[in-house]
FILUMZA-587121 format. One line per 8 residues: number of its first residue (from 1); for each residue x, y, z of C-alpha. Coordinates in Angstrom, 1 decimal, decimal comma, always signed. Each point is the difference from the previous one (the first is absolute). Layout:
BEGIN
NUM> X Y Z ~ ... .
end
This chain:
BEGIN
1> +104,3 +9,7 -46,0 ~ -3,5 +1,2 -0,8 ~ -1,4 -3,5 +0,9 ~ +1,8 +0,1 +3,3 ~ -1,4 +3,5 +0,8 ~ -3,6 -1,1 -0,9 ~ +0,5 -3,0 +2,2 ~ +1,1 +2,2 +2,9 .
9> -3,1 +2,2 -0,5 ~ -2,2 -3,1 +0,3 ~ +1,8 -1,2 +3,0 ~ -0,4 +3,3 +1,8 ~ -3,7 +0,1 -1,0 ~ +0,4 +3,3 -1,9 ~ -2,4 -1,1 -2,7 ~ -2,6 -0,9 +2,6 .
17> +0,5 +3,4 +1,6 ~ -0,5 +1,8 -3,4 ~ -3,3 -1,9 -0,6 ~ -1,2 +0,9 +3,5 ~ +0,9 +3,6 -0,4 ~ -1,7 +0,3 -3,4 ~ -3,2 -1,7 +1,2 ~ -0,1 +2,1 +3,1 .
25> +0,5 +3,3 -1,9 ~ -2,8 -0,9 -2,4 ~ -2,4 -0,9 +2,8 ~ +0,7 +3,2 +1,9 ~ -0,3 +2,1 -3,1 ~ -3,4 -1,4 -0,8 ~ -1,1 +0,8 +3,5 ~ +1,2 +3,6 -0,3 .
33> -1,7 +0,4 -3,3 ~ -3,3 -1,2 +1,4 ~ +0,1 +2,1 +3,1 ~ +1,4 +3,3 -1,4 ~ -3,3 +1,7 -0,2 ~ -1,6 -1,2 +3,2 ~ +3,1 +0,7 +2,2 ~ +0,6 +3,4 -1,5 .
41> +3,4 -1,0 -1,4 ~ +1,6 +2,0 -2,9 ~ -0,9 -1,4 -3,4 ~ +3,7 -0,6 -0,8 ~ +0,4 -2,3 +3,1 ~ +0,2 -3,2 -2,0 ~ +2,6 +1,4 -2,4 ~ +2,3 +1,3 +2,8 .
49> -0,3 -3,3 +1,8 ~ +1,1 -1,9 -3,1 ~ +2,9 +2,4 -0,5 ~ +1,1 -0,5 +3,6 ~ -0,4 -3,8 -0,4 ~ +2,3 +0,0 -3,1 ~ +2,6 +2,0 +1,8 ~ -0,2 -2,4 +3,0 .
57> +0,2 -3,1 -2,1 ~ +3,9 -0,2 -0,3 ~ +0,3 +0,6 +3,7 ~ -2,5 -2,9 +0,7 ~ +2,1 -2,3 -2,3 ~ +3,2 +1,0 +1,8 ~ -1,6 -0,6 +3,4 ~ -1,2 -3,5 -1,2 .
65> +3,6 -0,8 -1,1 ~ +1,4 +0,7 +3,5 ~ -3,0 -0,9 +2,2 ~ -2,4 -3,0 +0,3 ~ -3,5 -0,3 +1,5 ~ +0,0 -2,9 +2,4 ~ -2,4 -1,4 +2,6 ~ +2,0 +1,9 +2,7 .
73> -0,2 +3,3 -2,0 ~ +2,4 +1,7 -2,4 ~ +3,6 -1,2 +0,1 ~ +3,1 +0,7 -1,9 ~ +0,5 -2,5 -2,8 ~ +3,4 -1,0 +1,2 ~ -1,5 -1,1 +3,4 ~ -2,4 -2,5 -1,4 .
81> +0,9 -3,6 -0,6 ~ -0,7 -1,7 -3,4 ~ -2,5 -2,4 +1,6 ~ -2,0 +2,9 +1,5 ~ +0,0 +1,9 -3,2 ~ -1,3 -2,9 -1,9 ~ -2,7 -0,7 +2,5 ~ -2,2 +2,4 +1,9 .
89> +1,3 +3,3 -1,3 ~ -0,8 -1,0 -3,6 ~ -3,4 -1,3 +0,9 ~ -0,8 +3,2 +1,9 ~ +0,9 +2,1 -2,9 ~ -2,0 -2,2 -2,4 ~ -3,0 +0,3 +2,3 ~ +0,2 +3,8 +0,0 .
97> +0,2 +0,0 -3,8 ~ -3,0 -2,3 -0,2 ~ -1,9 +2,3 +2,3 ~ +0,8 +3,1 -2,0 ~ -0,9 -1,7 -3,2 ~ -3,3 -1,2 +1,5 ~ -0,9 +3,6 +1,0 ~ +0,9 +1,1 -3,6 .
105> -2,3 -2,6 -1,4 ~ -2,8 +1,1 +2,3 ~ +0,4 +3,6 -1,0 ~ -0,1 -0,9 -3,7 ~ -3,1 -2,1 +0,4 ~ -1,7 +2,7 +2,1 ~ +0,9 +2,6 -2,6 ~ -1,6 -2,1 -2,7 .
113> -3,1 -0,6 +2,1 ~ -0,4 +3,7 +0,8 ~ +0,4 +0,9 -3,6 ~ -2,6 -2,6 -0,9 ~ -2,5 +1,3 +2,5 ~ +0,7 +3,7 -0,7 ~ -0,3 +0,0 -3,7 ~ -2,3 -1,6 -2,4 .
121> +0,9 -3,1 -2,0 ~ +0,8 +0,5 -3,7 ~ -3,5 -1,5 -0,8 ~ -1,7 +2,4 +2,5 ~ +2,0 +2,9 -1,5 ~ -1,1 -0,9 -3,5 ~ -3,6 -0,2 +1,1 ~ +0,2 +3,4 +1,7 .
129> +1,4 +1,5 -3,2 ~ -2,7 -1,7 -2,1 ~ -2,7 +1,5 +2,2 ~ +1,1 +3,6 -0,7 ~ -1,1 +2,8 -2,3 ~ +0,8 +3,6 -0,7 ~ -2,4 +2,4 -1,6 ~ +2,0 +2,4 -2,2 .
137> -1,4 +3,5 -0,5 ~ -2,6 -0,1 -2,8 ~ +1,0 +2,2 -3,0 ~ -2,0 +3,2 -0,3 ~ -1,1 +0,0 -3,6 ~ -2,5 +2,9 +0,3 ~ +2,5 +2,4 -1,7 ~ -0,3 +2,3 +3,1 .
145> +2,9 -0,2 +2,5 ~ -2,3 +1,5 +2,6 ~ -1,9 -3,3 -0,1 ~ +3,0 -2,0 +1,3 ~ -1,5 +0,1 +3,5 ~ -3,0 -1,9 -1,3 ~ +1,9 -2,9 -1,5 ~ +2,2 -0,1 +3,1 .
153> -3,1 -0,1 +2,2 ~ -1,4 -2,9 -1,9 ~ +3,2 -1,9 +0,2 ~ +0,2 +0,5 +3,8 ~ -3,6 -1,1 +0,2 ~ +1,0 -3,3 -1,6 ~ +2,9 -0,3 +2,6 ~ -2,4 +0,4 +2,9 .
161> -2,6 -2,4 -1,4 ~ +2,5 -2,7 -0,9 ~ +1,5 +0,2 +3,5 ~ -3,2 -1,6 +1,3 ~ +0,9 -3,3 -1,7 ~ +1,3 -2,2 +2,8 ~ +3,4 -1,5 -0,8 ~ +0,8 +2,6 -2,7 .
169> +2,9 +2,5 +0,6 ~ -0,7 +3,3 -1,7 ~ +2,7 +2,6 -0,3 ~ -1,0 +3,4 +1,3 ~ -0,3 +3,1 -2,1 ~ +3,3 +1,7 +0,5 ~ +2,2 -2,8 -1,3 ~ -2,3 -0,9 -2,8 .
177> -0,4 +3,6 -1,2 ~ +3,8 +0,4 -0,3 ~ -0,3 -1,8 -3,3 ~ -2,2 +2,5 -1,7 ~ +1,0 +0,4 -3,6 ~ +2,9 -2,5 +0,6 ~ +1,8 -1,4 -2,9 ~ +0,9 -3,1 +2,0 .
185> -1,4 -3,4 -1,0 ~ -2,8 -1,5 +2,0 ~ +2,4 -2,7 +1,2 ~ +2,4 +2,7 +1,3 ~ -2,7 +1,9 +1,7 ~ -1,4 -3,1 +1,7 ~ +3,5 -1,0 +1,1 ~ +0,5 +3,5 +1,6 .
193> -3,3 -0,3 +1,8 ~ +0,4 -3,7 +0,9 ~ -3,3 -1,1 -1,6 ~ -1,2 -2,6 -2,5 ~ -3,0 +1,8 -1,5 ~ -0,7 +3,5 -1,4 ~ -3,2 +1,8 -0,6 ~ +0,3 +2,9 -2,4 .
201> -2,1 +1,9 -2,4 ~ -1,3 +3,4 -1,2 ~ -2,8 +2,4 +0,8 ~ -1,6 +2,5 -2,3 ~ -2,6 +2,4 +1,4 ~ -1,7 +2,2 -2,6 ~ -3,1 +1,9 +1,1 ~ -2,4 -2,4 +1,6 .
209> +1,7 -3,1 -1,3 ~ +2,7 -2,1 +1,5 ~ +2,0 -2,7 -1,9 ~ +2,1 -2,3 +2,1 ~ +2,3 -2,7 -1,4 ~ +1,7 -2,4 +2,3 ~ +2,4 -3,0 -0,3 ~ +1,1 -2,6 +2,6 .
217> +3,2 -1,7 -0,9 ~ +2,5 -2,5 +1,4 ~ +3,2 +1,9 +0,2 ~ +2,4 -2,9 -0,4 ~ -1,0 -0,7 -3,6 ~ -2,4 +2,8 -0,9 ~ -3,0 -2,4 -0,2 ~ -3,3 +1,9 +0,0 .
225> -2,3 -1,5 +2,6 ~ -2,9 +2,4 -0,7 ~ -0,7 +3,1 -2,0 ~ -3,0 +2,1 -0,8 ~ -1,2 +3,5 -0,9 ~ -3,0 +1,9 +1,4 ~ -1,9 +3,0 -1,4 ~ -2,4 +1,4 +2,6 .
233> -1,7 +3,2 +1,0 ~ +1,9 +1,9 +2,6 ~ -2,8 -0,5 +2,5 ~ +0,7 -3,8 -0,2 ~ +3,6 +0,4 +1,1 ~ -0,2 -1,9 +3,2 ~ -1,9 -2,8 -1,7 ~ +2,6 -0,5 -2,7 .
241> +2,8 +0,1 +2,7 ~ -1,8 -2,8 +1,9 ~ -0,4 -2,0 -3,2 ~ +3,7 +0,3 -0,9 ~ +1,0 -1,0 +3,5 ~ -2,4 -2,9 +0,0 ~ +1,3 -1,4 -3,3 ~ +3,7 +0,4 +1,0 .
249> -0,8 -1,7 +3,3 ~ -1,6 -2,9 -1,7 ~ +3,0 -0,4 -2,3 ~ +2,4 +0,1 +2,9 ~ -2,2 -2,3 +2,2 ~ -0,2 -2,6 -2,7 ~ +3,8 -0,1 -0,2 ~ +1,1 +0,7 +3,6 .
257> -2,9 -1,5 +2,0 ~ -0,7 +3,3 +1,8 ~ -3,1 +0,9 +2,1 ~ -1,8 +3,3 -0,2 ~ -1,4 +2,3 +2,6 ~ +1,9 -1,6 +2,8 ~ +1,4 +3,4 +1,1 ~ -1,9 +3,0 +1,4 .
265> -1,2 +2,2 -2,9 ~ +2,2 +3,1 -0,6 ~ -1,3 +2,6 -2,4 ~ +0,8 +3,6 -1,0 ~ -3,4 +0,5 -1,6 ~ -2,6 +2,4 +1,5 ~ -2,9 -1,8 +1,7 ~ -2,5 +1,9 -2,1 .
273> +1,6 -1,1 -3,3 ~ +0,3 +3,7 -0,9 ~ +2,5 +0,2 -2,9 ~ +0,7 +3,7 +0,5 ~ +1,2 -0,8 +3,5 ~ +2,1 -2,9 -1,3 ~ +1,5 +2,2 -2,7 ~ +1,0 +2,6 +2,5 .
281> +1,4 -2,7 +2,3 ~ +2,2 -1,4 -2,8 ~ +1,3 +3,5 -0,7 ~ +0,8 +0,5 +3,6 ~ +1,8 -3,3 +0,3 ~ +2,1 +0,8 -3,1 ~ +1,0 +3,4 +1,5 ~ +0,7 -1,3 +3,6 .
289> +3,6 -1,1 -0,6 ~ +1,2 +3,4 -1,3 ~ -2,5 +2,6 +1,1 ~ -1,8 -0,8 +3,3 ~ -1,8 +3,3 +0,2 ~ -1,5 -0,5 -3,5 ~ -1,0 -3,5 +1,0 ~ -1,8 +1,2 +3,2 .
297> -2,1 +2,4 -2,2 ~ -0,9 -2,8 -2,3 ~ -0,9 -2,4 +2,8 ~ -2,3 +2,8 +1,3 ~ -1,5 +0,2 -3,5 ~ -0,6 -3,8 +0,0 ~ -1,6 +0,3 +3,5 ~ -2,2 +2,8 -1,3 .
305> -1,4 -2,3 -2,7 ~ -0,5 -2,8 +2,6 ~ +0,0 +1,1 +3,7 ~ +0,2 -3,7 +1,0 ~ +3,2 -0,7 -1,8 ~ +1,9 -1,4 +3,0 ~ +3,2 -1,0 -1,9 ~ +0,3 +3,5 -1,4 .
313> -0,1 +1,3 +3,6 ~ +2,7 -2,4 +1,0 ~ +2,3 +0,9 -2,9 ~ -0,6 +3,7 +0,7 ~ +1,2 -0,5 +3,6 ~ +3,1 -1,7 -1,3 ~ +0,8 +2,8 -2,3 ~ -0,4 +2,5 +2,8 .
321> +2,3 -2,0 +2,2 ~ +2,4 -0,2 -2,9 ~ +0,3 +3,7 +0,0 ~ +0,7 +0,2 +3,7 ~ +2,6 -2,8 -0,1 ~ +1,6 +1,8 -2,9 ~ +1,0 +2,9 +2,2 ~ -3,1 +2,1 +0,6 .
329> +0,2 +1,6 +3,5 ~ -1,7 +2,4 +2,3 ~ -3,7 +1,0 -0,2 ~ -0,2 -1,3 -3,6 ~ +1,0 -3,5 +1,1 ~ -2,5 +0,1 +2,9 ~ -2,7 +1,0 -2,4 ~ +0,9 -2,8 -2,5 .
337> +0,0 -2,6 +2,8 ~ -3,4 +1,2 +1,2 ~ -1,4 -0,4 -3,5 ~ +1,6 -3,4 -0,2 ~ -1,6 -1,1 +3,2 ~ -3,4 +1,1 -1,3 ~ +0,5 -1,9 -3,2 ~ +1,1 -3,1 +1,8 .
345> -3,1 +0,2 +2,2 ~ -2,2 +0,1 -3,1 ~ +2,0 -2,9 -1,6 ~ -0,5 -2,1 +3,2 ~ -3,8 +0,7 -0,2 ~ -0,4 -0,6 -3,7 ~ +2,7 -2,6 -0,9 ~ +1,0 -1,9 +3,2 .
353> +0,8 -3,2 -2,0 ~ +2,5 +1,7 -2,4 ~ +3,7 -0,3 +0,7 ~ +0,6 +3,6 -1,1 ~ -2,1 +1,2 +2,9 ~ +2,1 -1,8 +2,6 ~ +3,3 +1,0 -1,7 ~ -1,0 +3,6 +0,2 .
361> -1,1 -0,2 +3,7 ~ +3,1 -1,9 +0,9 ~ +2,2 +2,6 -1,6 ~ -1,8 +2,8 +1,7 ~ +0,3 -1,7 +3,4 ~ +3,7 -0,5 -0,3 ~ +1,0 +3,3 -1,6 ~ -2,2 +2,3 +2,0 .
369> -0,5 -1,7 +3,3 ~ +3,0 -2,4 +0,3 ~ -2,6 -2,7 +0,8 ~ +2,2 -2,8 -1,2 ~ -2,1 -2,9 +1,3 ~ -3,3 +1,4 -1,3 ~ +1,6 +0,8 -3,4 ~ +1,3 -3,6 -0,2 .
377> -3,4 -1,4 +0,7 ~ -1,4 +2,0 -3,0 ~ +2,8 -1,2 -2,3 ~ -0,7 -3,6 +1,1 ~ -3,6 +0,4 -0,8 ~ +1,0 +1,4 -3,5 ~ +2,1 -3,1 -0,6 ~ -2,8 -2,3 +1,1 .
385> -2,3 +1,7 -2,5 ~ +2,5 +0,2 -2,8 ~ +2,8 -2,6 +0,6 ~ +1,7 +1,0 -3,3 ~ -0,1 +3,7 +0,4 ~ +3,6 +1,1 +0,0 ~ -0,8 +3,3 +1,8 ~ -1,6 -1,8 +2,9 .
393> +2,9 -2,5 +0,4 ~ +2,5 +2,8 -0,2 ~ -1,8 +2,2 +2,6 ~ -0,3 -3,0 +2,3 ~ +3,7 -0,4 -0,4 ~ +0,6 +3,6 +1,0 ~ -2,2 -0,5 +3,1 ~ +1,9 -3,1 +1,1 .
401> +3,4 +1,7 -0,5 ~ -1,1 +3,0 +2,0 ~ -0,5 -2,4 +2,9 ~ +3,3 -1,7 -0,4 ~ -1,1 -3,1 -1,9 ~ +2,5 +0,2 -2,8 ~ -0,1 -3,6 -1,1 ~ -3,8 +0,3 -0,6 .
409> +0,4 +3,3 -1,7 ~ +2,5 -1,5 -2,4 ~ -2,3 -2,9 -0,7 ~ -3,0 +2,2 -0,6 ~ +1,9 +2,4 -2,3 ~ +1,3 -3,0 -2,0 ~ -3,6 -1,2 -0,4 ~ -1,0 +3,5 -1,2 .
417> +2,8 -0,1 -2,5 ~ -1,4 -3,3 -1,4 ~ -3,1 +2,0 -0,9 ~ +1,8 +3,1 -1,2 ~ +3,6 -1,3 -0,8 ~ +1,1 +3,3 -1,6 ~ -0,9 +2,4 +2,8 ~ +3,2 +1,8 +0,8 .
425> -1,3 +1,6 +3,2 ~ -0,8 -3,3 +1,6 ~ +3,6 -1,1 -0,7 ~ +1,2 +3,1 +1,8 ~ -2,1 -0,9 +3,1 ~ +1,4 -3,5 -0,2 ~ +3,5 +1,5 +0,3 ~ -1,0 +1,9 +3,1 .
433> -1,2 -3,3 +1,6 ~ +3,0 -2,0 -1,0 ~ +2,7 +2,4 +1,3 ~ -0,8 -0,3 +3,7 ~ -0,1 -3,8 -0,4 ~ +3,6 +0,2 -1,0 ~ -0,8 -1,3 -3,5 ~ +2,0 +2,8 -1,8 .
441> +0,7 -2,1 -3,1 ~ -3,7 -0,8 -0,4 ~ -0,8 +3,7 +0,6 ~ +2,5 +1,0 -2,7 ~ -1,6 -2,4 -2,5 ~ -3,5 +1,3 +0,7 ~ +1,2 +3,6 -0,4 ~ +1,7 -0,9 -3,3 .
449> -3,4 -1,3 -1,2 ~ -1,6 +3,3 +1,0 ~ +2,7 +2,0 -1,8 ~ -0,5 -2,1 -3,1 ~ -3,7 +0,7 +0,0 ~ +0,2 +3,7 +0,9 ~ +3,6 +1,1 -0,6 ~ -0,7 +3,7 +0,6 .
457> -2,3 -0,3 +3,0 ~ +0,6 +1,9 +3,2 ~ +1,3 -1,9 +3,1 ~ +1,7 -2,9 -2,0 ~ +3,5 +1,2 +0,7 ~ -0,9 +1,4 +3,4 ~ -0,8 -3,7 +1,0 ~ +3,3 -1,1 -1,6 .
465> +1,8 +2,5 +2,1 ~ -1,6 -1,4 +3,2 ~ +1,1 -3,5 -1,0 ~ +3,6 +1,2 -0,4 ~ -0,1 +1,9 +3,2 ~ -1,1 -3,2 +1,8 ~ +2,9 -1,7 -1,7 ~ +2,3 +2,8 +1,2 .
473> +1,3 +0,7 -3,5 ~ +0,4 +3,8 -0,3 ~ +1,1 +0,0 -3,6 ~ -2,9 -2,1 -1,2 ~ -2,4 +2,1 +2,1 ~ +1,3 +3,2 -1,6 ~ -0,3 -1,5 -3,5 ~ -3,6 -1,1 +0,6 .
481> -1,0 +3,4 +1,5 ~ +1,4 +1,8 -3,0 ~ -2,3 -2,0 -2,3 ~ -3,2 +1,1 +1,9 ~ -1,9 +2,7 -2,0 ~ +0,5 +3,5 +1,4 ~ -2,3 +0,9 +2,9 ~ -0,6 -0,9 +3,6 .
489> +0,7 -3,7 -0,3 ~ +3,4 +0,7 -1,6 ~ +0,9 +2,5 +2,6 ~ -0,8 -2,5 +2,8 ~ +1,8 -2,8 -1,9 ~ +3,1 +2,2 -0,3 ~ -0,2 +0,9 +3,6 ~ -0,3 -3,7 +1,0 .
497> +3,0 -0,9 -2,1 ~ +2,0 +2,8 +1,6 ~ -0,7 -1,2 +3,5 ~ +2,1 -3,2 -0,5 ~ +2,8 +1,7 -1,8 ~ +3,3 +1,3 +1,4 ~ -0,7 +3,7 -0,8 ~ -1,8 +1,0 +3,2 .
505> -0,3 +3,7 -1,1 ~ -1,9 -1,2 -3,1 ~ -2,2 -2,2 +2,2 ~ -0,8 +2,9 +2,3 ~ -0,7 +2,3 -3,0 ~ -2,3 -2,4 -1,7 ~ -2,0 -0,6 +3,3 ~ -0,4 +3,8 +0,6 .
513> -1,1 +0,5 -3,6 ~ -2,8 -2,6 +0,3 ~ -1,2 +1,5 +3,2 ~ +0,0 +3,5 -1,5 ~ -1,6 -0,9 -3,3 ~ -2,7 -2,3 +1,4 ~ -1,2 +1,4 +3,3 ~ -3,4 -1,7 -0,3 .
521> -1,2 -3,4 -1,1 ~ +3,5 -1,7 +0,1 ~ +0,6 -0,5 +3,7 ~ +0,1 -3,8 -0,4 ~ +2,7 +0,2 -2,7 ~ +2,1 +2,4 +2,2 ~ -0,3 -2,5 +2,8 ~ +1,5 -2,6 -2,3 .
529> +3,0 +2,2 -0,6 ~ +0,6 +0,3 +3,7 ~ -0,3 -3,7 +0,4 ~ +2,7 -0,6 -2,6 ~ +2,2 +2,6 +1,7 ~ -0,3 -1,9 +3,2 ~ -1,8 +2,7 +1,9 ~ -3,1 -1,6 +1,6 .
537> -1,0 +3,0 +2,1 ~ -0,5 +2,2 -3,1 ~ -1,6 -3,0 -1,8 ~ -2,7 -0,4 +2,7 ~ -0,5 +3,8 +0,1 ~ -0,9 +0,0 -3,7 ~ -2,0 -3,2 +0,2 ~ -2,1 +1,7 +2,8 .
545> -0,5 +2,9 -2,4 ~ -1,0 -2,5 -2,8 ~ -2,6 -1,5 +2,3 ~ -1,4 +3,4 +1,0 ~ -0,2 +1,0 -3,7 ~ -1,7 -3,3 -0,8 ~ +2,8 -0,8 -2,5 ~ -0,9 -2,9 -2,2 .
553> +3,5 -1,3 +0,5 ~ -1,0 -1,2 +3,5 ~ -1,7 -3,0 -1,5 ~ +3,4 -1,4 -0,8 ~ +1,4 +0,4 +3,5 ~ +0,1 -3,7 +0,7 ~ +1,7 -0,9 -3,3 ~ +2,3 +2,9 -0,8 .
561> +3,4 -1,4 -0,8 ~ +1,8 +3,2 +1,2 ~ -1,9 +0,5 +3,3 ~ -0,2 -3,5 +1,3 ~ +3,6 +0,0 +1,3 ~ -1,5 +1,9 +2,9 ~ -3,0 -2,2 +0,6 ~ +1,4 -1,1 +3,4 .
569> +0,0 +3,5 +1,3 ~ -3,0 +0,4 +2,4 ~ -1,0 +3,1 -1,9 ~ -0,7 -2,1 -3,1 ~ -2,7 -2,0 +1,8 ~ -1,5 +3,2 +1,4 ~ -0,2 +1,6 -3,4 ~ -1,5 -3,1 -1,6 .
577> -2,7 -0,2 +2,7 ~ -0,7 +3,8 -0,4 ~ -0,5 -0,7 -3,8 ~ -2,5 -2,8 +0,8 ~ +2,4 -2,6 -1,3 ~ +0,4 -3,4 +1,8 ~ +3,0 -0,4 +2,3 ~ +1,8 -2,3 -0,1 .
585> -0,7 -0,4 -3,7 ~ -2,3 -2,9 -0,9 ~ +2,9 -2,0 -1,3 ~ +3,6 +0,1 +1,0 ~ +1,3 -0,9 -3,5 ~ +1,1 +3,6 -0,6 ~ +3,7 +0,5 -0,1 ~ +0,9 +1,5 +3,4 .
593> +3,5 +1,1 -0,8 ~ +1,3 +2,8 +2,1 ~ +3,3 +1,8 -0,3 .
end
C-alpha cells in the first residue's frame, strides 16, 4: 500500500515539486535577508516569509498532486497522457529545479567570496592580534593617593608614544585603565582587550626623585620580553620616558618587524619641557572625566606655566564644550563657547599638527554652529594625524551619521571600539546608528555590551525603550523604561512606551507631564513623542523649536529611528536644509519606513 502511494507520488511529480518549492524558498529567503536593510524592510521579514512558506507547503504539494506543469501551461493531472507526462513535462520541471539549484550554488559561492573579502584570513587575524599592545595603568607606589594622576599621566604618555610605531595597535586609555588594581590574570586582561602584549609597571615619586619600573610581556604565556628599572631626578622625567619607550619599541620591533616614526608625532608634553606645566596638565586630564570645571582651572594653570602649551588649550576647549553639551544653557553657555573658541584659536596657532586641536575645533563647529561639513573636515584631519585615536574615529563617525551616512558611521565606530573595546558610550552610539538601518538585533547586542560595561549608566534603558517602540512591543517598552534611572531620561522613556500602549489616557498624561516638567532643552525629545503618537504637525512644531533653540538633538535628524517615518513629508527636507544638513541624505541606506 505504502509502496503504491510512493509510486503515485513519483508519477505525479510531487517529489520534484517539493524540491522545486524548497529550493525556491531558500533562494528567495536569501535575497530578502541581503536586501532587508537597503530596501527598508522590517528586520523580521525573512522570518515571516519562512513561516508563510511553511504554511503554504502543504497547499503546494496538494496542487502538485492534482495539476501538472506542461509545455502548454498548467493542466489537471487527469487531462495529461502518460506519454506527455513522461516527456516534456518532466523535463521542464527538471530544468526548473536545475535552475533554482544553480542560483543557490551561486549565492553560496558569492557569500563565501564576500566573507573572504570582507574579513581577514585566520593568518591575517593572528598577525593583527600579535601586533597589539595595551599599557596598563602603572601602579602608584609613592604612598600618596594624590600622586595617582602622575602615574596615570606617565602611562598615557607611553600609550601616545607607542602609537607612533607603524603596524602596532595600541589600546587607548579608557579601556586599559579599567583594569586598575584588577585581580584578573594578565591572560584574562589581554583577552578582554584583544591584545597579545602588555606593558605594566610602577612609579614612585619622592621629592625630586622618580623611580619607574616597567615590564613588557607576552600575554599568552607570560613570557617577559623586556624589563628594567630607572632611578632618575625628576627633571629628567621626559628623558627616562623616552628611554623606556625606545627600549620597548626595540623589543617589539625585533619580534614583530615594526617600523618607527611612520606616523605624525602626537604628544601631550609642553613644548618648553616645563615639568610644572606637564604636572598641571596631568592633573587636569585626570579630573576631566568627573569634574570639567576643575579640569579647566588646571589646564589654565598648565598654560600659565607654558603659554605656548597648544595641547592644553585644545583640551581646555573640549572641557568647556563638555559643560555645554552636558546641559549648560543661556548666557553661561554662550560664555563657555566663547572661551572655547578662543582656546581653539590658540591651539590652532600653537599645535596645528596635534589631533586634539582638530577634534576640539570640529566639536565646536558642529555643536555651536551646526557646521557639519566643516566639522567633519576637522575630524578627518584628526584621523589623518592619529589613525588609532579612538576619539577621532568616533567623532568622525558622528559627523558621517549626522549627514545620513550610517554605514560609514557604523564602520568608524567599530574601528574606534578596536582601539577602546570597553567604551560603553561608543556602544550606545552604535545602537543609535544600527536602529534606523533596521538592524534591531545587532542594536540590542551592542546595547547589551554597553549595559554590561556600565550597568547603572543613564540612557541605557532609554535606548532599549526606543528599540522596543520600533518593534511595537508595548510591554517590553514599558519594562525597559522602568529600568532607566529616575530623571528626565526615564520620564521620556515611560512616555514613549505609553504612546504605543492601549491606554490613551495614560499616553496623554505622560506627554503633558514631559512638556510641563521640561519646558526648555528637551524640544527634540518631545518631538519624538509626537512622532510615535502619529501626530506629524505637532512633531514638526517641536522640531522647529529645537532648531531655534540650537538643540543638540538636531544632529541626529537624519538617523533618528523615531522621526524617520516622516522623512517623505516635504517639511522634513525643509527642516534638514534649515539645520544645514544635506538633503537628500548623502546615502539612502537609512531605513525609510513610514507608517
